[in-house]
C-alpha positions as CSV (number, residue, x, y, z in Angstrom):
1,M,-62.2,27.9,-78.2
2,T,-65.2,29.6,-79.6
3,T,-68.4,30.1,-77.7
4,Q,-70.2,27.9,-80.2
5,S,-68.0,24.9,-79.1
6,L,-68.5,25.4,-75.4
7,T,-70.3,22.7,-73.4
8,E,-73.3,23.8,-71.4
9,Q,-71.3,23.7,-68.2
10,Q,-68.6,25.9,-69.6
11,A,-71.2,28.3,-70.9
12,V,-72.8,28.4,-67.4
13,E,-69.5,29.2,-65.8
14,L,-69.2,32.2,-68.1
15,L,-72.7,33.3,-67.1
16,H,-71.9,32.9,-63.4
17,T,-68.8,34.9,-63.7
18,W,-70.6,37.8,-65.4
19,I,-73.3,37.8,-62.7
20,D,-70.6,37.8,-59.9
21,E,-68.8,40.8,-61.6
22,N,-72.1,42.7,-62.0
23,T,-73.8,41.9,-58.6
24,D,-73.3,45.5,-57.3
25,A,-74.8,46.9,-60.5
26,M,-77.8,44.6,-60.1
27,I,-78.3,45.6,-56.5
28,T,-78.1,49.3,-57.3
29,A,-80.6,48.9,-60.2
30,L,-83.0,47.0,-58.0
31,Q,-82.9,49.5,-55.2
32,G,-83.7,52.2,-57.8
33,V,-86.9,50.5,-59.0
34,L,-87.9,49.5,-55.4
35,R,-87.9,53.2,-54.5
36,I,-90.7,53.8,-57.0
37,P,-94.0,53.2,-55.3
38,S,-95.6,51.5,-58.3
39,L,-99.1,51.2,-57.0
40,E,-102.1,51.1,-59.4
41,A,-103.7,54.5,-59.8
42,P,-106.1,56.2,-62.2
43,A,-105.1,56.1,-65.8
44,E,-103.2,58.9,-67.4
45,S,-102.0,59.4,-71.0
46,N,-99.7,56.5,-71.9
47,A,-100.0,55.3,-68.3
48,P,-103.0,53.0,-68.1
49,F,-102.2,52.0,-64.5
50,G,-101.1,55.3,-63.2
51,P,-97.9,57.4,-63.2
52,T,-95.8,55.4,-60.8
53,C,-96.3,52.2,-62.7
54,R,-95.3,54.1,-65.9
55,Q,-92.3,55.4,-64.0
56,A,-91.2,51.9,-63.0
57,L,-91.6,50.7,-66.6
58,D,-89.6,53.6,-68.0
59,Y,-86.9,53.0,-65.5
60,T,-86.7,49.3,-66.4
61,L,-86.7,49.8,-70.2
62,Q,-84.0,52.5,-69.9
63,L,-81.9,50.1,-67.9
64,G,-82.4,47.4,-70.4
65,E,-81.4,49.6,-73.3
66,S,-78.2,50.6,-71.4
67,L,-77.4,46.8,-71.0
68,G,-77.8,46.3,-74.8
69,F,-81.3,45.0,-75.2
70,R,-83.8,45.9,-77.9
71,I,-86.7,47.4,-76.0
72,H,-90.4,47.7,-76.7
73,D,-93.1,49.7,-74.9
74,D,-96.6,48.3,-75.1
75,A,-98.4,51.6,-74.5
76,G,-97.6,51.5,-70.8
77,Y,-99.4,48.2,-70.2
78,A,-96.2,46.2,-70.4
79,G,-92.8,46.2,-72.1
80,H,-90.1,43.8,-73.2
81,L,-86.4,43.6,-73.5
82,E,-84.9,41.3,-76.1
83,F,-81.8,40.1,-77.8
84,G,-80.6,37.5,-80.2
85,E,-81.9,36.1,-83.5
86,G,-84.0,33.2,-84.7
87,E,-87.6,32.4,-85.5
88,Q,-88.5,31.3,-82.0
89,M,-88.3,33.0,-78.7
90,V,-88.0,32.0,-75.0
91,A,-89.0,34.4,-72.2
92,A,-89.1,35.3,-68.6
93,L,-92.0,37.4,-67.4
94,G,-92.1,39.5,-64.2
95,H,-94.2,42.4,-62.9
96,L,-93.3,45.8,-61.6
97,D,-96.5,46.8,-59.8
98,V,-96.9,46.2,-56.1
99,V,-99.7,46.0,-53.5
100,P,-100.1,48.8,-50.9
101,E,-97.5,48.8,-48.2
102,G,-99.8,48.5,-45.2
103,D,-98.7,49.2,-41.6
104,G,-96.1,47.6,-39.3
105,W,-92.9,48.1,-41.2
106,N,-89.5,48.3,-39.3
107,Y,-87.9,50.0,-42.3
108,P,-89.3,52.5,-44.9
109,P,-91.4,50.4,-47.4
110,Y,-89.9,52.2,-50.4
111,G,-86.5,52.9,-48.9
112,A,-84.8,49.7,-50.3
113,E,-82.5,49.7,-47.3
114,I,-80.1,46.9,-46.8
115,H,-80.0,45.4,-43.3
116,N,-78.2,42.1,-42.4
117,G,-77.9,41.1,-46.0
118,Y,-81.5,41.7,-46.9
119,I,-83.1,44.4,-49.1
120,Y,-86.3,45.6,-47.4
121,A,-89.0,47.1,-49.6
122,R,-92.5,46.5,-50.9
123,G,-91.9,44.5,-54.1
124,S,-88.4,43.2,-53.1
125,S,-89.6,39.5,-53.3
126,D,-92.9,40.1,-55.1
127,D,-91.8,40.7,-57.8
128,K,-89.3,43.4,-58.6
129,G,-86.3,41.5,-57.0
130,P,-86.9,38.3,-59.0
131,T,-87.8,40.2,-62.1
132,Y,-84.4,42.0,-62.0
133,A,-82.7,38.7,-61.3
134,S,-84.2,37.5,-64.6
135,L,-83.2,40.7,-66.3
136,F,-79.6,40.5,-65.2
137,A,-79.6,36.8,-66.0
138,A,-80.6,37.6,-69.6
139,A,-78.0,40.4,-69.7
140,A,-75.3,37.8,-68.7
141,I,-76.2,35.7,-71.8
142,L,-76.2,38.8,-74.0
143,N,-72.9,40.1,-72.8
144,S,-71.2,36.7,-72.8
145,G,-71.5,36.3,-76.6
146,L,-72.9,32.8,-76.4
147,Q,-74.4,31.2,-79.5
148,L,-78.2,30.6,-79.3
149,R,-80.9,29.0,-81.4
150,R,-83.7,31.3,-80.1
151,R,-84.1,34.9,-79.1
152,V,-84.4,35.7,-75.4
153,R,-87.0,38.1,-74.1
154,V,-87.8,39.5,-70.6
155,V,-91.4,40.8,-70.4
156,V,-92.3,43.2,-67.6
157,G,-95.9,44.0,-66.8
158,C,-97.6,46.7,-64.7
159,N,-100.9,45.2,-63.5
160,E,-100.3,41.7,-62.2
161,E,-101.6,42.5,-58.7
162,S,-104.8,44.0,-59.8
163,G,-106.1,41.9,-62.7
164,F,-103.6,41.0,-65.4
165,G,-104.8,43.8,-67.6
166,C,-101.1,44.3,-68.6
167,V,-100.5,40.8,-70.1
168,R,-104.0,40.6,-71.5
169,H,-103.2,43.7,-73.5
170,Y,-99.7,42.5,-74.4
171,W,-100.9,39.1,-75.7
172,E,-104.5,39.7,-76.9
173,V,-104.7,43.3,-77.9
174,A,-101.2,44.1,-79.1
175,N,-100.9,40.4,-80.2
176,N,-97.2,40.1,-79.3
177,E,-95.3,37.0,-80.3
178,R,-95.8,34.0,-77.9
179,P,-92.8,32.2,-76.5
180,V,-92.1,28.5,-77.2
181,A,-91.1,28.2,-73.5
182,A,-91.2,30.6,-70.6
183,F,-91.2,31.0,-66.9
184,T,-92.3,33.7,-64.4
185,P,-90.0,34.3,-61.4
186,D,-93.0,35.0,-59.1
187,S,-93.2,32.0,-56.8
188,R,-90.8,29.4,-55.4
189,F,-88.3,26.8,-56.4
190,P,-88.0,24.1,-57.6
191,L,-91.1,25.3,-59.6
192,I,-94.9,25.4,-59.6
193,Y,-96.6,23.2,-62.2
194,A,-100.2,23.9,-61.1
195,E,-101.9,27.1,-60.0
196,K,-105.4,27.2,-58.6
197,G,-108.2,29.0,-60.3
198,I,-108.8,32.5,-59.0
199,A,-112.4,33.8,-58.7
200,G,-113.6,37.2,-57.6
201,L,-117.1,37.5,-56.1
202,T,-118.9,40.7,-55.1
203,L,-121.9,40.1,-52.9
204,S,-124.3,42.6,-51.4
205,T,-127.4,42.8,-49.1
206,A,-129.6,45.5,-47.6
207,I,-128.8,46.8,-44.2
208,S,-131.6,48.5,-42.2
209,S,-131.4,51.1,-39.5
210,A,-131.9,49.8,-36.0
211,S,-135.2,50.3,-34.2
212,N,-133.4,52.7,-31.8
213,G,-132.3,54.8,-34.8
214,L,-128.7,53.6,-35.0
215,T,-127.4,53.6,-38.6
216,I,-124.2,52.3,-40.2
217,S,-123.4,55.4,-42.3
218,G,-119.8,54.5,-43.2
219,L,-118.3,51.0,-43.6
220,C,-115.0,50.2,-45.1
221,G,-112.2,47.6,-44.8
222,G,-109.4,46.0,-46.7
223,R,-106.9,47.3,-49.3
224,R,-107.2,44.8,-52.1
225,P,-109.2,41.6,-52.6
226,N,-105.9,39.6,-52.8
227,M,-104.8,40.7,-49.4
228,V,-106.2,39.7,-46.0
229,P,-107.6,43.0,-44.6
230,D,-105.5,44.5,-41.8
231,F,-108.1,47.2,-41.0
232,A,-111.8,47.8,-41.1
233,S,-114.0,50.5,-39.7
234,A,-117.6,51.6,-39.3
235,V,-119.3,54.9,-38.5
236,L,-122.4,54.7,-36.4
237,T,-124.8,57.6,-36.3
238,G,-128.1,58.1,-34.5
239,P,-129.7,59.5,-31.3
240,A,-127.3,60.5,-28.6
241,D,-128.6,58.0,-26.1
242,A,-128.3,55.1,-28.6
243,L,-124.7,56.1,-29.5
244,Q,-123.7,56.4,-25.8
245,S,-125.2,52.9,-25.2
246,A,-123.3,51.5,-28.1
247,S,-120.1,53.2,-27.0
248,D,-120.4,51.8,-23.5
249,T,-120.9,48.3,-24.9
250,L,-118.0,48.4,-27.3
251,A,-115.7,49.9,-24.6
252,G,-116.1,46.7,-22.7
253,F,-115.8,44.4,-25.7
254,W,-113.3,41.6,-25.2
255,D,-111.3,42.1,-28.4
256,K,-108.4,44.5,-27.8
257,N,-108.0,45.0,-31.5
258,I,-111.1,47.1,-31.5
259,S,-111.0,50.8,-30.8
260,I,-113.7,53.4,-30.6
261,E,-113.9,57.1,-30.9
262,H,-117.1,59.0,-29.9
263,T,-117.0,62.4,-31.8
264,G,-120.1,64.6,-31.8
265,N,-123.0,62.7,-33.4
266,A,-121.0,59.7,-34.6
267,L,-119.3,56.7,-33.2
268,H,-116.2,55.5,-35.0
269,V,-115.5,51.7,-34.6
270,N,-112.1,50.5,-35.8
271,A,-110.7,47.0,-36.1
272,G,-107.1,45.9,-36.7
273,G,-105.9,42.7,-38.2
274,K,-102.8,41.2,-39.9
275,S,-102.3,41.3,-43.7
276,A,-101.3,38.2,-45.7
277,H,-101.5,37.0,-49.3
278,A,-105.0,35.9,-50.3
279,A,-103.4,32.6,-51.6
280,R,-102.6,31.9,-47.9
281,P,-105.3,33.6,-46.0
282,E,-104.9,31.4,-43.0
283,G,-101.7,33.2,-42.3
284,G,-103.5,36.5,-41.7
285,D,-106.0,37.9,-39.3
286,N,-109.1,39.3,-40.9
287,A,-110.0,42.7,-39.6
288,I,-113.4,42.7,-41.3
289,A,-114.4,39.6,-39.2
290,R,-113.2,41.3,-36.1
291,L,-115.3,44.4,-36.9
292,A,-118.4,42.2,-37.6
293,R,-118.1,40.5,-34.2
294,A,-117.7,43.8,-32.4
295,L,-120.8,45.2,-34.1
296,A,-122.7,42.0,-33.4
297,S,-122.1,42.6,-29.7
298,L,-124.5,45.5,-29.9
299,Q,-127.3,43.0,-30.5
300,V,-129.1,45.0,-33.2
301,K,-131.5,42.5,-34.6
302,E,-131.7,44.3,-37.9
303,W,-128.0,43.8,-38.4
304,A,-127.7,40.3,-36.9
305,S,-128.1,38.3,-40.1
306,A,-125.6,40.3,-42.2
307,L,-123.0,40.4,-39.4
308,D,-123.3,36.7,-38.8
309,W,-122.8,36.1,-42.5
310,I,-119.7,38.3,-42.6
311,N,-118.2,36.5,-39.6
312,R,-119.0,33.0,-41.0
313,T,-117.8,33.6,-44.5
314,S,-114.5,35.1,-43.3
315,V,-113.5,31.5,-42.6
316,T,-110.9,30.6,-45.2
317,T,-112.3,27.2,-46.2
318,G,-115.3,28.6,-48.1
319,A,-117.6,26.2,-46.3
320,A,-120.1,28.9,-45.3
321,L,-120.3,29.9,-49.0
322,G,-121.1,26.4,-49.9
323,I,-117.9,26.1,-52.1
324,A,-115.5,24.0,-49.9
325,H,-113.7,21.7,-52.3
326,T,-110.3,19.9,-52.7
327,D,-108.4,17.8,-55.2
328,E,-105.2,15.7,-55.2
329,V,-103.2,18.1,-57.4
330,A,-103.5,21.4,-55.7
331,G,-105.3,20.7,-52.4
332,P,-108.2,22.6,-50.8
333,L,-110.0,25.8,-51.9
334,T,-109.3,28.9,-50.0
335,S,-111.5,32.0,-49.6
336,N,-110.4,35.5,-48.6
337,L,-113.0,38.1,-47.6
338,G,-110.8,41.0,-48.7
339,L,-113.0,44.1,-48.9
340,I,-116.1,45.6,-47.3
341,A,-118.0,48.8,-48.0
342,S,-121.4,50.3,-47.5
343,T,-123.2,51.8,-50.5
344,E,-125.5,54.8,-50.9
345,Q,-128.4,52.4,-51.4
346,A,-128.1,51.2,-47.7
347,R,-126.4,48.0,-48.7
348,I,-123.3,46.2,-47.5
349,E,-120.9,45.1,-50.3
350,L,-118.4,42.3,-49.8
351,I,-115.6,41.2,-52.2
352,Y,-114.1,37.7,-51.9
353,N,-111.0,36.4,-53.5
354,I,-111.3,32.6,-54.1
355,R,-108.5,30.1,-55.0
356,Y,-110.2,26.9,-56.2
357,P,-108.6,23.5,-57.1
358,V,-107.2,22.9,-60.6
359,T,-109.6,20.0,-61.5
360,W,-112.7,22.1,-60.6
361,S,-114.3,24.8,-62.6
362,F,-115.8,28.2,-62.1
363,D,-119.2,27.0,-63.3
364,L,-119.3,24.3,-60.6
365,L,-118.2,26.8,-58.0
366,L,-121.1,29.1,-58.9
367,N,-123.6,26.2,-59.0
368,N,-122.7,25.5,-55.3
369,L,-122.6,29.2,-54.4
370,N,-125.8,30.5,-55.8
371,P,-128.4,28.6,-53.7
372,V,-126.5,29.4,-50.5
373,I,-126.3,33.1,-51.1
374,A,-129.9,33.3,-52.3
375,A,-131.1,31.5,-49.1
376,A,-129.1,34.0,-47.0
377,G,-130.5,37.1,-48.7
378,W,-127.4,38.1,-50.6
379,T,-127.0,38.8,-54.3
380,L,-124.1,38.2,-56.6
381,D,-123.4,41.6,-58.2
382,A,-120.2,40.9,-60.0
383,K,-117.9,37.9,-60.7
384,S,-114.6,37.2,-62.4
385,D,-112.5,34.1,-63.1
386,A,-108.9,33.3,-64.0
387,P,-109.0,29.5,-64.9
388,P,-106.4,27.2,-63.3
389,L,-103.0,26.3,-64.8
390,Y,-101.8,22.7,-64.9
391,V,-98.6,21.6,-66.8
392,P,-97.8,17.9,-66.3
393,Q,-94.3,17.3,-64.9
394,D,-93.2,15.3,-67.9
395,K,-93.7,18.2,-70.3
396,E,-91.5,21.2,-71.2
397,P,-90.5,23.6,-69.9
398,V,-90.9,21.8,-66.6
399,R,-88.3,19.1,-67.5
400,T,-85.6,21.6,-68.4
401,L,-86.3,24.0,-65.6
402,L,-86.3,21.3,-62.9
403,R,-83.0,19.9,-64.3
404,V,-81.3,23.3,-64.2
405,Y,-82.5,23.9,-60.6
406,R,-81.1,20.6,-59.4
407,E,-77.8,21.1,-61.2
408,E,-77.4,24.6,-59.8
409,T,-78.4,23.8,-56.2
410,G,-77.6,20.1,-55.7
411,D,-81.1,19.9,-54.2
412,L,-82.5,16.5,-55.2
413,E,-85.2,16.3,-52.5
414,S,-87.4,19.3,-53.0
415,Q,-90.3,18.6,-55.4
416,P,-92.3,20.7,-57.9
417,G,-95.4,22.1,-56.2
418,T,-98.7,23.7,-56.6
419,M,-100.1,26.9,-55.2
420,G,-103.1,29.2,-54.8
421,G,-101.3,32.2,-56.1
422,G,-101.8,33.4,-59.6
423,T,-98.9,34.3,-61.9
424,Y,-98.3,35.3,-65.5
425,A,-97.8,31.6,-66.3
426,R,-101.6,31.1,-66.4
427,A,-101.9,33.8,-69.1
428,T,-98.8,32.7,-71.1
429,P,-98.5,29.6,-73.3
430,H,-95.8,27.0,-72.4
431,A,-95.0,28.7,-69.0
432,V,-94.7,27.9,-65.3
433,A,-93.7,29.8,-62.2
434,Y,-90.1,29.3,-61.3
435,G,-88.6,30.7,-58.1
436,A,-87.4,33.0,-56.7
437,M,-88.2,31.8,-53.2
438,F,-85.9,28.9,-52.1
439,P,-86.9,26.0,-49.9
440,G,-86.4,26.9,-46.3
441,G,-85.5,30.4,-47.2
442,S,-86.5,33.5,-45.2
443,D,-87.3,35.9,-48.1
444,G,-90.7,37.6,-48.3
445,P,-93.4,37.4,-47.0
446,A,-95.3,38.7,-50.0
447,H,-98.1,41.3,-49.3
448,E,-97.0,41.6,-45.7
449,P,-95.0,44.2,-43.7
450,N,-91.2,44.0,-43.8
451,E,-91.1,42.3,-47.2
452,R,-87.5,41.5,-48.0
453,I,-85.1,39.5,-50.2
454,A,-81.6,38.3,-49.3
455,I,-78.8,39.5,-51.6
456,T,-77.5,35.9,-51.6
457,S,-81.0,34.7,-52.9
458,L,-81.0,37.4,-55.5
459,V,-77.6,36.3,-56.9
460,K,-78.3,32.6,-56.7
461,A,-81.7,33.1,-58.5
462,A,-79.9,35.2,-61.2
463,K,-77.5,32.4,-61.8
464,I,-80.3,29.8,-62.0
465,Y,-82.3,32.0,-64.4
466,A,-79.2,32.6,-66.6
467,H,-78.6,28.8,-66.9
468,A,-82.4,28.2,-67.5
469,L,-82.7,30.8,-70.2
470,Y,-79.6,29.6,-71.9
471,A,-80.7,25.9,-71.8
472,L,-84.1,26.8,-73.3
473,A,-82.5,29.0,-75.9
474,V,-80.1,26.3,-77.2
475,A,-82.3,23.2,-76.8
476,E,-82.8,21.3,-80.1
477,E,-86.5,20.8,-79.4
478,L,-89.0,22.3,-77.0
């Protein structure tokens, strides 16, 4: 029997067998890329997002070449690994960059250690693990010799967590070929057919010295706008008696997540919180809000309005910003106050990461926001927008991907969903987010300490992705 005459089920059995035989190689390869701390850093030659992102890309392209793919490097922004022939192409798109590790890990965040069947590392579930599951899924098709109608491509980017500059360059600057159907393994199963819009807002206001001479000379908090901040700090300077009074007040403050250190002519005030993904900010504990409440206890009237604003707008509904909204497709807007800083112009700067419903628009959001911030004495210094994604469930590739998931898992109950997270699907035509988190699973949590992926999840996802890429590549019409 030739591979051309195989049924889909027979072809899938071949793919599953190859993945089972190469599971150890997949785990070893994944551990290697997880040990690269691919955080965004200042650009270098041929490394627009810094040397470690470049290193992760090189590692992956070299791996792909050893597996038999044709490889392409898009000047360090992204790359792809491809095989097959045909005028059309189907694709999986994953990212190699990660968010900062933060604190509170039980295992080294870049150690890729295996404990109780889980690989622990930053990026294990978001998104290096799922990306490598897709890569080895494609390799299974390549090495099984199956006949296809379309080429298969795996695209890997290096800037998903910090602004999608990688895929914007890949699609819009380099003008790479667009797929006729695609998925990104950067969410959960069965699949995500709608992603909320993502807005970035930078607000600022003046902050005066107190009448007793106290000044906020240093203020910082948060790691990225798309993470709930797990730390924030302020440095207070001024006359010795004012600093001592502030120190005494804060020493008795009720919040045990606040610590102080009185050194010389400065008082350092630190707040701890809990990190979480900005798409689910209610799962975190905002350290910037804790810091604002602590400083408000000093009852400095010159700071009262700004600190009250920080505290109120840290609430995740967006109501204090005037932008609370919901729809029946994706649910309510969420707001994450992710960063705070003081500037040399005696101003406080706040950066919010907003996830707004798919039937709303950025213009409507701004129309609601602008009068509220103007009345409160804040200015909008910068803004950004990634519009929502919405693919109806009766369209491709949703139909094929959902069918494959149900056939592979036997799960007929779980339904396609929506989310506040943003994936490459919103920047790619004919694409949706597809796994790799399973219903009821314990992988992740993304952007939090002790991120992990189960080896069983990795293997199961690779088999689903192999089946899905094969089904898309042989379909008569898409």
